[in-house]
C-alpha positions as CSV (number, residue, x, y, z in Angstrom):
1,X,36.4,4.0,-105.2
2,X,36.1,6.2,-102.2
3,X,39.3,8.1,-101.4
4,X,39.2,10.0,-97.9
5,X,42.0,12.8,-97.5
6,X,42.4,13.6,-93.7
7,X,44.4,16.3,-92.5
8,X,46.6,16.3,-89.7
9,X,45.6,17.6,-86.7
10,X,46.9,21.1,-85.0
11,X,50.6,21.0,-84.7
12,X,52.7,22.7,-82.3
13,X,54.8,25.0,-85.2
14,X,55.9,27.6,-82.2
15,X,57.4,27.0,-78.7
16,X,58.7,29.2,-76.7
17,X,58.7,31.6,-79.9
18,X,61.3,29.7,-81.7
19,X,59.7,28.0,-85.4
20,X,59.6,23.3,-84.7
21,X,60.8,21.5,-87.8
22,X,58.4,18.6,-88.3
23,X,56.2,19.3,-85.1
24,X,54.2,17.4,-83.1
25,X,50.3,18.1,-82.1
26,X,49.4,20.2,-79.8
27,X,47.0,19.1,-77.3
28,X,43.9,20.1,-79.0
29,X,45.3,18.4,-82.1
30,X,45.3,15.5,-80.0
31,X,41.7,15.6,-79.2
32,X,41.1,16.6,-82.6
33,X,42.3,13.7,-83.7
34,X,40.6,11.0,-81.1
35,X,37.6,12.7,-82.7
36,X,38.6,11.8,-86.2
37,X,39.0,8.5,-84.8
38,X,35.8,8.3,-83.1
39,X,33.9,9.1,-86.8
40,X,35.5,6.9,-88.7
41,X,36.3,4.0,-86.5
42,X,33.4,2.1,-87.9
43,X,34.5,2.5,-91.6
44,X,35.9,0.0,-93.6
45,X,39.1,1.2,-95.4
46,X,41.2,-1.0,-97.5
47,X,43.9,0.9,-97.2
48,X,45.3,4.0,-94.8
49,X,48.1,5.7,-96.1
50,X,50.0,8.1,-93.9
51,X,52.9,11.1,-94.8
52,X,55.7,10.1,-93.1
53,X,55.5,13.5,-90.7
54,X,54.9,13.8,-86.9
55,X,52.1,15.4,-87.1
56,X,50.7,12.8,-89.4
57,X,51.2,9.8,-88.2
58,X,50.2,11.0,-84.8
59,X,46.7,12.3,-86.8
60,X,46.3,8.3,-87.9
61,X,47.2,6.1,-84.7
62,X,43.7,6.5,-83.2
63,X,41.9,5.5,-86.6
64,X,44.4,2.7,-87.4
65,X,44.0,1.4,-84.0
66,X,40.3,1.7,-84.5
67,X,40.3,-0.5,-87.6
68,X,43.1,-2.9,-87.0
69,X,45.4,-1.5,-89.2
70,X,48.9,-1.1,-89.4
71,X,51.2,2.2,-90.1
72,X,51.6,2.4,-94.4
73,X,54.1,5.7,-94.6
74,X,54.3,6.5,-97.8
75,X,56.7,8.7,-98.6
76,X,55.5,10.7,-101.3
77,X,52.9,12.3,-98.6
78,X,55.2,14.5,-97.2
79,X,54.4,18.2,-97.0
80,X,56.7,21.0,-98.9
81,X,60.1,20.9,-97.2
82,X,60.0,24.1,-95.4
83,X,63.9,26.0,-95.3
84,X,65.5,24.3,-92.2
85,X,64.0,26.9,-89.7
86,X,64.2,24.8,-87.0
87,X,65.3,26.8,-83.6
88,X,64.8,30.3,-84.9
89,X,62.6,33.1,-84.1
90,X,59.2,32.1,-85.2
91,X,58.8,35.7,-87.2
92,X,61.5,34.8,-90.1
93,X,58.6,32.2,-91.4
94,X,56.0,34.5,-91.2
95,X,58.0,37.3,-92.6
96,X,59.2,34.5,-95.7
97,X,55.8,33.8,-96.3
98,X,54.5,37.1,-96.6
99,X,57.1,38.2,-99.2
100,X,56.2,35.4,-101.3
101,X,52.7,36.4,-101.5
102,X,53.4,39.7,-102.5
103,X,55.5,38.2,-105.4
104,X,53.6,37.6,-109.0
105,X,51.9,34.2,-109.6
106,X,54.4,32.5,-111.5
107,X,57.6,33.5,-109.7
108,X,56.2,31.9,-106.9
109,X,56.9,28.5,-108.6
110,X,60.2,29.2,-107.3
111,X,59.7,28.8,-103.6
112,X,60.9,30.8,-100.4
113,X,64.0,33.5,-100.9
114,X,65.5,31.3,-97.7
115,X,65.4,27.7,-99.9
116,X,63.4,25.1,-99.1
117,X,61.7,22.9,-101.7
118,X,59.9,24.8,-104.8
119,X,56.4,24.3,-105.5
120,X,57.3,23.2,-108.5
121,X,59.6,20.1,-107.1
122,X,57.1,19.5,-105.0
123,X,54.5,19.4,-106.8
124,X,56.0,16.9,-109.3
125,X,56.8,15.1,-106.4
126,X,53.3,14.4,-105.5
127,X,52.1,13.8,-108.4
128,X,55.0,11.3,-109.3
129,X,54.6,9.1,-106.4
130,X,50.7,9.5,-106.1
131,X,50.4,8.1,-109.9
132,X,52.5,4.9,-109.3
133,X,50.6,4.4,-106.2
134,X,47.5,4.6,-108.0
135,X,49.2,2.4,-111.0
136,X,50.1,-0.6,-108.8
137,X,46.3,-1.0,-107.6
138,X,45.3,-0.5,-111.3
139,X,44.0,2.8,-111.3
140,X,45.1,5.0,-114.3
141,X,44.5,8.1,-116.3
142,X,43.1,7.3,-119.7
143,X,44.6,8.9,-122.5
144,X,42.3,11.6,-123.3
145,X,42.2,15.3,-122.1
146,X,39.3,14.6,-119.9
147,X,40.2,13.5,-116.0
148,X,38.6,10.0,-117.2
149,X,40.3,7.0,-115.1
150,X,41.0,3.3,-115.4
151,X,39.8,1.3,-112.2
152,X,41.2,-2.2,-111.9
153,X,38.7,-1.8,-108.3
154,X,36.1,0.2,-108.1
155,X,35.1,-0.1,-104.8
156,X,38.3,0.1,-103.1
157,X,38.1,2.1,-100.5
158,X,41.7,4.4,-99.3
159,X,42.1,6.7,-96.8
160,X,44.9,8.9,-96.9
161,X,46.4,10.8,-93.7
162,X,48.6,13.6,-94.7
163,X,49.0,17.7,-95.3
164,X,46.8,20.9,-96.6
165,X,49.6,21.1,-99.7
166,X,49.8,17.2,-100.5
167,X,46.0,16.9,-100.2
168,X,45.5,20.0,-102.4
169,X,48.3,18.5,-105.3
170,X,45.8,15.0,-104.8
171,X,42.5,16.3,-105.3
172,X,43.8,18.3,-108.1
173,X,44.9,15.3,-109.9
174,X,42.2,13.4,-109.1
175,X,40.1,15.8,-110.7
176,X,41.6,17.2,-113.5
177,X,42.4,20.3,-111.9
178,X,45.7,22.0,-113.5
179,X,48.6,22.8,-110.5
180,X,49.3,26.2,-108.7
181,X,52.3,26.7,-106.7
182,X,49.7,27.5,-103.5
183,X,48.1,24.3,-103.5
184,X,47.6,24.8,-99.5
185,X,45.6,27.5,-99.9
186,X,43.2,26.6,-103.0
187,X,41.1,24.1,-101.0
188,X,40.9,26.0,-98.0
189,X,40.8,22.7,-95.2
190,X,41.0,22.8,-91.5
191,X,42.6,20.7,-89.2
192,X,41.7,16.8,-88.9
193,X,39.2,17.7,-91.4
194,X,37.7,15.1,-93.7
195,X,37.7,15.7,-97.3
196,X,35.9,12.6,-99.9
197,X,36.2,11.9,-103.5
198,X,33.6,9.2,-104.9
199,X,34.7,8.0,-108.5
200,X,31.8,7.4,-110.8
201,X,31.4,5.5,-113.5
202,X,31.1,6.7,-117.1
203,X,30.8,5.1,-120.8
204,X,34.5,4.7,-120.8
205,X,35.7,4.7,-117.3
206,X,35.7,6.7,-114.1
207,X,35.8,10.0,-112.7
208,X,35.9,11.5,-109.7
209,X,33.6,13.7,-107.7
210,X,34.3,15.8,-104.7
211,X,31.5,15.2,-102.1
212,X,32.7,16.6,-99.2
213,X,35.1,19.0,-98.8
214,X,37.3,19.7,-94.6
215,X,34.4,18.5,-93.1
216,X,34.6,19.1,-89.9
217,X,31.4,18.5,-87.9
218,X,32.7,15.7,-85.7
219,X,34.7,18.2,-84.0
220,X,33.1,20.5,-81.4
221,X,32.9,24.0,-82.4
222,X,35.9,25.4,-80.6
223,X,38.2,23.2,-81.4
224,X,37.9,23.9,-85.2
225,X,41.1,25.2,-86.7
226,X,42.9,26.4,-89.4
């Protein structure tokens, strides 16, 4: 089984000095996702699933068009929900994240002081949604301490178009890593990057290998952004 995690292109987080909630892609971001479409346009996927947020849906469009897939939105792929900063000065968001980084590690599970979704709830939401999604496809974690999975369809190929945070949660779940309240920072993935996981057969099931992390070779060097 191959699972390909694609991060969205560069979003327009700030417009005229003000925060933008659920932003569209920048012009450079639109160029980045066209490169993704060309890079993966000759591949074969059984499914392409997409976060409901605008930047992910725009990222998926060139690939879906190239491969003839209908849009398949999965709500559990939504990125961590920030406070309602739309239209507020950009410095407000920057200050909130700077404050969060100064906290003790365990305290960061509680989230930003200005509100939004706590990382504890975010990780649980994504892991629970993913577990249900995998199970419907005959994939579930074996009852043992090691990260061994049962796969009904080991030849299945799924592309996931989402975010640094949600893709990080999925990576940890598939590889058997404990979650942390900074999943979007643990695996540093560029905009419009491609991360690949491939199942490997064991004597009593399958495990996943990380074969490529944040591949951006399909992007021009001056268009590689974080």
